[in-house]
One Martini backbone bead per residue (centre of mass of N, CA, C, O) as a GRO file, in nm:
protein
  233
    1UNK     BB    1  13.135   9.006   9.493
    2UNK     BB    2  13.239   9.306   9.484
    3UNK     BB    3  13.225   9.320   9.182
    4UNK     BB    4  12.931   9.247   9.136
    5UNK     BB    5  12.825   9.481   9.308
    6UNK     BB    6  12.947   9.716   9.156
    7UNK     BB    7  12.799   9.642   8.881
    8UNK     BB    8  12.522   9.657   8.993
    9UNK     BB    9  12.535   9.959   9.092
   10UNK     BB   10  12.604  10.068   8.811
   11UNK     BB   11  12.346   9.979   8.671
   12UNK     BB   12  12.149  10.121   8.858
   13UNK     BB   13  12.257  10.404   8.813
   14UNK     BB   14  12.219  10.396   8.499
   15UNK     BB   15  11.915  10.341   8.505
   16UNK     BB   16  11.835  10.598   8.668
   17UNK     BB   17  11.963  10.806   8.473
   18UNK     BB   18  11.796  10.725   8.235
   19UNK     BB   19  11.517  10.762   8.358
   20UNK     BB   20  11.562  11.064   8.424
   21UNK     BB   21  11.612  11.149   8.134
   22UNK     BB   22  11.346  11.063   8.011
   23UNK     BB   23  11.169  11.244   8.202
   24UNK     BB   24  11.293  11.508   8.107
   25UNK     BB   25  11.229  11.491   7.804
   26UNK     BB   26  10.917  11.466   7.858
   27UNK     BB   27  10.881  11.734   7.995
   28UNK     BB   28  10.991  11.913   7.771
   29UNK     BB   29  10.793  11.807   7.548
   30UNK     BB   30  10.534  11.893   7.700
   31UNK     BB   31  10.612  12.201   7.717
   32UNK     BB   32  10.630  12.258   7.423
   33UNK     BB   33  10.353  12.160   7.332
   34UNK     BB   34  10.193  12.355   7.510
   35UNK     BB   35  10.316  12.624   7.384
   36UNK     BB   36  10.226  12.569   7.091
   37UNK     BB   37   9.925  12.552   7.157
   38UNK     BB   38   9.901  12.841   7.262
   39UNK     BB   39   9.994  12.982   7.008
   40UNK     BB   40   9.781  12.885   6.816
   41UNK     BB   41   9.536  13.000   6.970
   42UNK     BB   42   9.646  13.306   6.967
   43UNK     BB   43   9.665  13.278   6.617
   44UNK     BB   44   9.418  13.175   6.476
   45UNK     BB   45   9.452  12.819   6.450
   46UNK     BB   46   9.241  12.729   6.674
   47UNK     BB   47   8.942  12.571   6.603
   48UNK     BB   48   8.649  12.503   6.796
   49UNK     BB   49   8.447  12.443   6.534
   50UNK     BB   50   8.604  12.238   6.393
   51UNK     BB   51   8.606  11.927   6.285
   52UNK     BB   52   8.919  11.875   6.294
   53UNK     BB   53   8.916  11.939   6.626
   54UNK     BB   54   8.599  11.832   6.730
   55UNK     BB   55   8.368  11.945   6.614
   56UNK     BB   56   7.996  11.995   6.605
   57UNK     BB   57   7.697  11.954   6.450
   58UNK     BB   58   7.355  12.046   6.565
   59UNK     BB   59   7.095  11.961   6.391
   60UNK     BB   60   6.845  11.995   6.590
   61UNK     BB   61   6.951  12.327   6.617
   62UNK     BB   62   6.937  12.361   6.308
   63UNK     BB   63   6.873  12.475   6.028
   64UNK     BB   64   6.733  12.426   5.734
   65UNK     BB   65   6.774  12.363   5.434
   66UNK     BB   66   6.795  12.487   5.114
   67UNK     BB   67   6.569  12.324   4.857
   68UNK     BB   68   6.493  12.509   4.654
   69UNK     BB   69   6.451  12.674   4.385
   70UNK     BB   70   6.636  12.876   4.200
   71UNK     BB   71   6.694  13.153   4.060
   72UNK     BB   72   6.812  13.231   3.757
   73UNK     BB   73   7.038  13.439   3.852
   74UNK     BB   74   7.154  13.176   4.032
   75UNK     BB   75   7.274  12.934   3.851
   76UNK     BB   76   7.573  12.934   3.972
   77UNK     BB   77   7.447  12.812   4.231
   78UNK     BB   78   7.532  12.468   4.238
   79UNK     BB   79   7.575  12.409   4.576
   80UNK     BB   80   7.295  12.425   4.772
   81UNK     BB   81   7.325  12.118   4.910
   82UNK     BB   82   7.497  12.193   5.130
   83UNK     BB   83   7.593  12.144   5.441
   84UNK     BB   84   7.669  12.281   5.754
   85UNK     BB   85   7.955  12.157   5.760
   86UNK     BB   86   8.087  12.349   5.559
   87UNK     BB   87   8.147  12.587   5.765
   88UNK     BB   88   8.349  12.376   5.954
   89UNK     BB   89   8.517  12.158   5.753
   90UNK     BB   90   8.780  12.356   5.622
   91UNK     BB   91   8.923  12.413   5.893
   92UNK     BB   92   9.251  12.410   5.975
   93UNK     BB   93   9.477  12.316   6.187
   94UNK     BB   94   9.724  12.584   6.146
   95UNK     BB   95   9.510  12.766   5.971
   96UNK     BB   96   9.414  13.058   5.895
   97UNK     BB   97   9.116  13.158   5.775
   98UNK     BB   98   9.227  13.425   5.627
   99UNK     BB   99   9.443  13.212   5.459
  100UNK     BB  100   9.252  13.074   5.293
  101UNK     BB  101   9.124  12.976   5.021
  102UNK     BB  102   8.942  13.010   4.767
  103UNK     BB  103   8.602  13.089   4.712
  104UNK     BB  104   8.362  12.946   4.569
  105UNK     BB  105   8.078  12.933   4.430
  106UNK     BB  106   7.865  12.763   4.668
  107UNK     BB  107   8.068  12.702   4.920
  108UNK     BB  108   7.790  12.645   5.106
  109UNK     BB  109   7.540  12.731   5.334
  110UNK     BB  110   7.178  12.712   5.288
  111UNK     BB  111   6.912  12.898   5.412
  112UNK     BB  112   6.607  12.991   5.473
  113UNK     BB  113   6.602  13.305   5.448
  114UNK     BB  114   6.714  13.564   5.688
  115UNK     BB  115   6.685  13.339   5.926
  116UNK     BB  116   6.936  13.165   6.130
  117UNK     BB  117   7.084  12.845   6.260
  118UNK     BB  118   7.410  12.751   6.414
  119UNK     BB  119   7.496  12.460   6.576
  120UNK     BB  120   7.763  12.395   6.826
  121UNK     BB  121   8.007  12.184   6.915
  122UNK     BB  122   8.289  12.187   7.082
  123UNK     BB  123   8.603  12.046   7.097
  124UNK     BB  124   8.620  12.228   7.371
  125UNK     BB  125   8.619  12.379   7.649
  126UNK     BB  126   8.557  12.747   7.656
  127UNK     BB  127   8.665  13.089   7.629
  128UNK     BB  128   8.569  13.296   7.410
  129UNK     BB  129   8.713  13.597   7.213
  130UNK     BB  130   8.650  13.498   6.904
  131UNK     BB  131   8.545  13.542   6.556
  132UNK     BB  132   8.482  13.419   6.217
  133UNK     BB  133   8.407  13.547   5.886
  134UNK     BB  134   8.351  13.396   5.558
  135UNK     BB  135   8.346  13.515   5.218
  136UNK     BB  136   8.301  13.550   4.909
  137UNK     BB  137   8.410  13.711   4.656
  138UNK     BB  138   8.261  13.931   4.447
  139UNK     BB  139   8.366  13.797   4.174
  140UNK     BB  140   8.235  13.505   4.258
  141UNK     BB  141   7.962  13.649   4.242
  142UNK     BB  142   7.681  13.656   4.091
  143UNK     BB  143   7.643  13.965   3.968
  144UNK     BB  144   7.730  14.095   4.256
  145UNK     BB  145   7.548  13.938   4.462
  146UNK     BB  146   7.515  14.006   4.831
  147UNK     BB  147   7.220  13.938   4.959
  148UNK     BB  148   7.306  13.638   5.100
  149UNK     BB  149   7.471  13.775   5.306
  150UNK     BB  150   7.543  13.827   5.606
  151UNK     BB  151   7.490  14.072   5.867
  152UNK     BB  152   7.334  13.993   6.127
  153UNK     BB  153   7.476  13.886   6.452
  154UNK     BB  154   7.453  13.613   6.689
  155UNK     BB  155   7.601  13.499   6.999
  156UNK     BB  156   7.573  13.191   7.172
  157UNK     BB  157   7.633  13.041   7.493
  158UNK     BB  158   7.703  12.701   7.641
  159UNK     BB  159   7.767  12.500   7.925
  160UNK     BB  160   7.546  12.327   7.789
  161UNK     BB  161   7.334  12.130   7.582
  162UNK     BB  162   7.064  12.313   7.585
  163UNK     BB  163   6.999  12.317   7.898
  164UNK     BB  164   6.767  12.511   7.952
  165UNK     BB  165   6.854  12.871   8.055
  166UNK     BB  166   7.204  12.905   7.976
  167UNK     BB  167   7.233  13.139   7.804
  168UNK     BB  168   7.507  13.338   7.645
  169UNK     BB  169   7.555  13.657   7.562
  170UNK     BB  170   7.817  13.760   7.312
  171UNK     BB  171   7.650  13.917   7.095
  172UNK     BB  172   7.614  14.179   6.824
  173UNK     BB  173   7.678  14.174   6.479
  174UNK     BB  174   7.844  14.321   6.189
  175UNK     BB  175   7.857  14.230   5.833
  176UNK     BB  176   8.055  14.423   5.629
  177UNK     BB  177   8.111  14.336   5.323
  178UNK     BB  178   8.229  14.582   5.160
  179UNK     BB  179   8.456  14.648   5.395
  180UNK     BB  180   8.609  14.339   5.364
  181UNK     BB  181   8.626  14.341   5.061
  182UNK     BB  182   8.757  14.243   4.743
  183UNK     BB  183   8.813  14.151   4.427
  184UNK     BB  184   9.049  13.921   4.528
  185UNK     BB  185   8.910  13.880   4.818
  186UNK     BB  186   8.792  13.775   5.083
  187UNK     BB  187   8.539  13.812   5.327
  188UNK     BB  188   8.684  13.933   5.622
  189UNK     BB  189   8.603  13.880   5.987
  190UNK     BB  190   8.701  13.985   6.305
  191UNK     BB  191   8.550  13.913   6.621
  192UNK     BB  192   8.511  14.060   6.931
  193UNK     BB  193   8.429  13.965   7.242
  194UNK     BB  194   8.341  14.185   7.484
  195UNK     BB  195   8.280  13.938   7.686
  196UNK     BB  196   8.395  13.708   7.879
  197UNK     BB  197   8.303  13.432   7.991
  198UNK     BB  198   8.265  13.287   8.310
  199UNK     BB  199   8.253  13.016   8.156
  200UNK     BB  200   8.266  12.735   8.014
  201UNK     BB  201   8.204  12.620   7.678
  202UNK     BB  202   8.029  12.363   7.461
  203UNK     BB  203   7.844  12.572   7.308
  204UNK     BB  204   7.700  12.725   7.005
  205UNK     BB  205   7.510  13.004   6.852
  206UNK     BB  206   7.463  13.105   6.523
  207UNK     BB  207   7.282  13.401   6.453
  208UNK     BB  208   7.083  13.505   6.183
  209UNK     BB  209   6.898  13.808   6.164
  210UNK     BB  210   7.033  13.899   5.881
  211UNK     BB  211   7.071  14.017   5.559
  212UNK     BB  212   7.134  14.181   5.227
  213UNK     BB  213   6.802  14.112   5.106
  214UNK     BB  214   6.735  13.806   5.093
  215UNK     BB  215   6.434  13.626   5.102
  216UNK     BB  216   6.514  13.321   5.037
  217UNK     BB  217   6.832  13.329   5.125
  218UNK     BB  218   7.126  13.215   5.311
  219UNK     BB  219   7.486  13.244   5.328
  220UNK     BB  220   7.740  13.016   5.465
  221UNK     BB  221   8.073  12.953   5.461
  222UNK     BB  222   8.252  13.059   5.723
  223UNK     BB  223   8.340  12.949   6.064
  224UNK     BB  224   8.517  13.073   6.359
  225UNK     BB  225   8.662  12.974   6.686
  226UNK     BB  226   8.833  13.160   6.950
  227UNK     BB  227   9.102  13.133   7.220
  228UNK     BB  228   9.262  13.309   7.447
  229UNK     BB  229   9.506  13.276   7.662
  230UNK     BB  230   9.546  13.457   7.938
  231UNK     BB  231   9.872  13.474   7.920
  232UNK     BB  232   9.827  13.591   7.602
  233UNK     BB  233   9.646  13.870   7.630
   0.00000   0.00000   0.00000
């Protein structure tokens, strides 16, 4: 009986040790995963607006697509029927928007006129600190016409899904196309939000107040929203 007791105690101790080791490994794994997640978010690779991370276009609050016939000079703009999900649908988690692939002409969402709204539910509540706009490079734009590119932008944040008057103005910004693009590179601009919102936001509205001169339509190619964790700021 003493031998059986010793064996039982040994097995119990071994089981306890194994269980403790498993718990330690899980704790380490969780810690590493959390730190990697923080690093991704700090390095403009976790996009809170992207469909791939859980973002969503709120169509009821978004401007209607531009569906009329295009002028002859823009005949190369062959994919005008793309939906607003195009703007947030191709940003992949883990790959900075700045280093995304070349944008072909027409790979964008077009809305009528010079003013429009893109409403988005975020992948998860957050206090955004910056956002990015990406537009096709000049060489890819038919006849070098940049008039449909957005120029003046306003970003509004919402702690609830557009209920009541809880909009938080995150700032007004200028997308200077010519100063951000080169012949061979996309026009990329990272905007820093002047003041971090006091509460977590669940949705945003990107409002285009004006474009570079096109009275018929405005094109949005890519939009991304980032949030730097406080300990990494």
